C-alpha positions, 0 to 999 in steps of 0.5 A, a space after each residue: 187642796 190638802 188632799 191633792 198634795 197628800 195624794 201627790 206626795 204618796 204617788 211620788 213616794 211609791 214611784 221612788 220606792 219602786 225605783 229604789 227596788 229596781 236600782 242597784 249599785 256596786 262598790 269596792 276598792 283597788 290597790 297594788 297586790 305587793 305594795 298596797 298602794 292605792 291605784 287612783 284613776 284606775 278605770 272600772 267598767 261594767 259590761 253586759 255579759 251577753 254581748 260585752 257592750 259597755 253599760 257604765 264606767 267610772 274611775 277610782 278616786 284618790 282614796 282608792 275606792 269606786 262606786 257605780 249606781 243606777 244599775 238595772 237587774 241582770 248579769 254583768 262583767 266587771 273589767 278593771 284596767 290600769 296601765 302596766 297592770 294585768 286586767 281584772 275581770 269578774 262576772 257578777 249578777 244583780 238581783 232582788 236579794 241585795 241592792 249593792 254588790 260589794 267587791 271589797 278590795 281588788 288586788 292588781 298585779 304588775 305584768 312584769 311580776 306575773 309568775 307561772 303559779 299566779 292565776 289572774 282573773 283576766 283575758 287578753 284581747 285576742 283580736 283588735 280592729 284597727 281601721 281596715 286591719 284585723 290584728 291578732 295577738 299571738 299571746 292569746 293563742 297557745 302554741 308549742 315550743 319551736 312552732 312555726 308561723 304556719 302553726 300559729 296561723 292555723 289557730 287564728 279565727 277566719 284563717 285556714 292553711 291547707 296541707 300545702 301551705 296555701 293560706 285562705 283568709 276571710 274566704 280569699 287566697 292570701 298571696 302575700 306575707 310580709 315581715 315588718 311590712 316588708 317583702 320577704 323573698 317576694 312571691 313565696 309566702 311559705 318561706 315566711 310561714 314555714 320557717 319563721 318561729 311563732 314565738 318571735 311574732 308580736 302581731 299578725 295583721 290581716 288586711 287588703 293591701 292597697 295599691 301604692 296610689 291608694 295607700 298614699 292618697 287614702 282613697 280606695 282605687 279598687 286594687 287590693 291584695 289580701 295580705 298578712 303582715 308578721 310584726 316581730 317582737 322588738 327583742 327578736 330583731 337582734 341576733 340570728 336564728 335558723 334551722 338545718 333539716 335532713 331526712 332520708 326515707 323509704 322508696 328513695 324519698 328524701 328532703 333537706 332544708 337549710 335556713 339562716 336569718 340574721 336580724 340586726 336592728 333595722 337590717 335583715 339578712 336571710 338565706 335558704 336552700 331546699 331540696 326534696 322529692 316528697 312533695 313537701 317543698 313547693 315553689 311559689 312562682 306565680 309568673 308562669 305566664 311569662 315563660 313562653 310557649 308555642 302559640 301567641 295571644 293577646 288579652 285586654 285588661 280591665 283598664 284597656 291595657 294589652 297583655 301579650 303572652 304565649 299560649 299552647 292550648 291548655 292541657 292539650 297544648 305544647 306547654 301545659 306546665 306552669 312551673 308549680 306543683 299541686 300534688 299531681 305527679 312526683 316532684 323533684 325540687 331544688 331551690 334557694 335564695 338570699 334576702 336583704 333589707 335595711 333602713 339607712 339615712 335616719 330611716 329615710 331610705 329603705 332597701 330591699 333585695 332578693 335573689 332566687 334560683 331553683 328548678 322543679 321536675 315533675 313526672 307522672 301519669 294522668 287519666 281523664 274520663 269525659 262526657 260531651 253531651 250534645 243534642 244528638 247524644 253523648 260522646 264519652 272519651 278516655 285519655 291516658 297521659 304520661 308526662 315529664 316537665 322541667 323548669 329552671 329559673 333565676 330571679 333578682 328583684 329589688 326596691 329602693 324607697 327614699 324619703 326626699 323630704 317631709 313632703 316627697 318620696 320616691 320608690 324605685 322597683 325592678 326585677 329580672 328573670 331568666 327561665 328555661 323549661 322543658 316538657 314532654 307529654 304522651 297521650 292515648 285517646 279514645 272516644 266512643 258513643 254511649 253504645 260503646 262503639 268507637 268514634 276515633 282514637 289517637 296517640 300523640 307525642 308533644 315536646 316543647 323547650 322554652 326560654 324566657 327573659 323578663 325585665 320590669 322597672 318602675 318608679 313612683 313619686 309622691 308629693 304632699 302640699 301645704 294644704 292637708 289632703 292636697 297631693 300629687 303622684 306620678 308613676 312610670 313603669 316599663 315591662 320587657 318580655 322575650 320568649 322563644 320556644 321550639 318543639 315537635 307535635 306528632 300524632 296518629 289518629 284513626 276514625 272508625 266506621 259503624 262496624 268498628 273498623 278503621 275508616 281513615 287515618 290522619 298523620 301529623 309530624 311537625 316541628 314548631 317554633 315561636 319567638 315573641 317580644 313585647 315592650 309596655 310603657 305605662 305612666 299614671 299621674 294622680 292629683 287629689 284635692 280636699 273640698 272640705 275636711 270630710 270631702 275630697 276628689 281624686 283625678 288621674 290620667 294614664 297613658 300606655 303604649 305597647 309594642 310586640 311581635 310574634 312569629 310562629 312557624 310550623 314545618 313538615 319533613 322533606 326527608 326523615 328528620 329534616 323539618 324544612 317544609 313550611 306549613 302556612 296554615 299553622 304559621 303566622 307573623 304578627 306585629 302589634 301596637 296599642 295606645 291607650 289613654 285613661 282619665 278618671 275621677 273618684 269622690 271620697 266622703 269620710 266621717 268618724 264612722 263612715 267612709 264612702 267613695 264613688 267614681 269611674 275610670 274611662 279608657 280609650 284604646 286603639 289596637 293595631 295588628 298586622 299579619 306580616 305574612 298576608 299583609 292583612 291588618 286588624 284594627 280596633 278602637 274601643 272605650 272601657 268603663 270602670 265605675 266603682 263605689 265603696 262604703 264602710 260603716 264602723 258600728 263599733 271598735 270591734 264591729 264593722 260592715 263594708 260594701 263594695 261595687 266594681 264595674 268592668 268592661 271586658 274586651 274579647 281576646 284576640 284568640 276569640 276574635 282572630 286566633 292563631 291556627 292551632 292543631 295541637 289538639 286534633 279534635 278541637 279547633 277554634 275559629 275567630 269572630 271579628 264581630 264580637 263586642 265587649 261584655 260588662 261585669 258588675 261585681 258587688 261584695 259585702 263583708 261584716 266583722 264582729 269580735 267580742 273581746 271578753 267572750 273571745 267570740 268572733 263572727 264574720 260574713 264575706 260574700 260577693 255577687 256578680 253578673 255579666 251583661 252581653 256576655 261572650 260565650 262559646 259556640 261549639 259545633 261537634 261532628 257527632 260522627 267523628 267527635 271533632 269540634 269547632 269552637 267560635 265565640 258569640 255575644 249573648 244579648 238576652 241572658 245574664 250569667 252570674 256567680 256568687 259565694 258566701 262564707 260565714 265564720 263563727 269562732 268562740 272559746 268555750 271556757 268551761 271545757 277550755 276548747 276553741 270551737 269554730 263553725 264555717 258555713 259557705 255557699 257558692 254557685 253560678 249560672 252560665 251559658 253556652 251553645 252546643 250544635 246550635 242549642 242554648 245550654 244553661 248550666 247551674 252549679 251550686 255547692 253548699 258546705 259546712 264545717 265544724 272545728 274543735 281544738 284543745 291544748 294543754 301545755 306540755 301534755 297534748 294538743 288535739 284538733 279536728 274539723 269535719 263537714 259535709 258538702 252537697 253540689 247541685 248541677 243542672 244542664 238545660 240540655 241534659 234534663 234526664 241526667 242528674 249529677 247532683 252529688 254529696 261529699 264529706 271531708 274531715 281532718 284532724 291531728 293529735 300530739 302527746 308530750 311524754 316524759 323524757 321529751 318524747 312526742 307521738 302524734 298523728 294526723 288524718 285526712 278523709 275525703 269522700 265524693 259520692 258517685 253520680 249518674 254520669 260517674 258511677 263510682 265513689 271517690 274516697 281516700 283516707 290519708 293517715 300520717 304518724 310520727 315519733 319525736 324526741 327532742 334534746 336540750 333546754 329549748 328543744 333545739 335538736 329534734 329526731 323524728 320518725 314519720 310515716 306518710 300515707 300509712 294506709 296507702 290510699 293517696 289516690 289523686 282525683 277531681 271532678 268538674 262540670 263545664 257547661 255540657 262537658 263533664 270530666 273526671 281526672 285521676 293522677 299519680 300522687 306520692 304514696 306511702 313512705 317512712 322517713 327519718 329526719 334530724 332537725 337542728 334549730 339554732 338561735 342566738 336569742 335563747 342564749 341572750 335570754 338565758 344571760 339576762 
């Protein structure tokens, strides 16, 4: 017995000894740097160096000391935090050399007393995750004086801004940028990003903006818009700022910008004016579909709603100009506007108003090479186009948000638009066989003038009841749209025989007019009921009624210049009525870390159309289903994963069922198919986000996959002898087209080199189907790309950034197994700025774009765009700037693009802005700098 006890004691001693040898501890004390005051209750945390996860933490005692025991061997990070003091961060290791690591006295410094020559061992949390919002702290990123919000966005992980100011975040386009949560000039994000100063920004918030309904109920309804909100610093909300800029360049180029902002407490007033022809002033008008053109069409939305709009046959139609500039042609832009928003009645009433007026003229040329591959062989065509486009628009919009009491709100919105547009296009077209023999040729002149009026008004009422989670809301909206157009279509078409001689000729000279009116009334009532604390249900009912008329007429000449002979084949007069009823229910389950909701909406739609010329009706009744599901799991404060599913019915468009006869393109005609049935699309999306604060490391994955059942595909029959095609649409029951895309982003600060590094890898692709002369064609199109980004900044010395990466495209057609159109590409861009004595700056930026030749297109497409500038700034805050810039110094700005659509291959080249030099004067005026100086 004695031996047993002795043995047991010995074993326990060995165990304790082994434990002691592998157990470590830390200790130290914390005090204020200046006063030596002991900072009791300071938080002391030990983090894993590898992934910044928390190991243990404690609080400093009243004597100012701390200790943490039972730590394992390894490498760690010590994080010491106390309110209003700068964080203290230090890396350390625990090994067998000593069991206790003594940090001694740690001195903490008040943030208010930080000086430029004081070095603090600390770091800022550059990114925070708050629910569904990613929040960036601008102070953790380095920017130059007078930098814009756009300059700041370019440094944020997962956000890209192209040369035209288009913003892409987490793989999606960002169409909306808010200021303090409010609309700022409505539909043009660049008015915020290019004109507000980065040093005014307190936070940049990135999120999927939900509908008013989803925001109110807290239950996702699937309606989201990728949005950036610029939260301004409190001390930047009083005073005024702005800029005046003017530039004169060679070859007749010029630009001018004026911007004024007056922020006073809860009110903002802004005005701007822009004029220029150098392509650096764009209009963010996104409602070009309301302009009105020569043909009439109707589309059905996912909810069964009818959208009544005008169509002119795409690029070959009578109005292919959408009122925007995308780098094609030479633009002349003149635009201006005013904005005002304020809060009244103890913040219970919010007002927001905008007025914009502007015009855009674009002139240019375009050359299109295409190949139409049929089972009988290939038809090659070349088209030269010269065009002149003009649009003038005025728009006023406003929003009034009233908090009626603690439980009720009312939001009223309106907008009104007046438009006038002109377009003229001249075409020279030639098609040939692979042998080079001519098939047909034509010359066309297309002229169109349009006028449009749009008016929208809506009201959204919300009510919260005593029971938490029980709500009611009602929305009512009315849209009125009017469009009128008139123009001329003239073409001369020749057909050739086997010997290459003209066999026959077709002539057309017609006047065309179109008048369209529509009125849409929509109402939606929603009720939410909490079943338990974590489980709730939302039910809704929606009613929509639409009324519209469309009159299209074509006239031949009775005598030269007198267009008064109706052409019945290309004329129509339609009356359209639609009534839809929708019911839906969504169930929502929410816990601390997870959110899960699922449900569906069902729409019953009755569509009634009457051709008032032939008195032939077209009626259709159908059911639309829209199931949805959403799941979110918050792995940690800075790590989450989201899954989303949406299913939508897609009704065939009226153009697919019963198109209005259109002869705008003499080589392509569309025939309707009234037997078409709906298709159904299933879409899945996944996103994962992780950010490690201490390491400044973020990793993101965004992807989606969708497939369509019973798809509607084009069935094109091409007369190989004349190069004339007839298109109609059919359902494909035994095939399922799909598409996917995946984007990954990895960003990290390399501390030893003081470099920000980022890596982006993406893949996207699709498989689609079409019929060509009765043969089924399967087209597979996949593109893979990678991109490395590096940047480095030294205040008042230099900043440099570079990003580059390859891409490769796999393209395959089942009808063209002998043709390989796989191709590689490469893109790189970079910029560098040096800050010299005497407030001089020199800088340059370059973009290189390369697309390799393919079997169909046997020429490499490449260009190098090199720009450079010399800048001199004046005054303490660099408020005055003189700049000499050179654009496209190598004179290589050649516009080009390639595309594959089924068995149809196309390459475009077009007019772009070439090399020029410009002298620019910019004055940034700012009362806030003066206020700061006085303080």
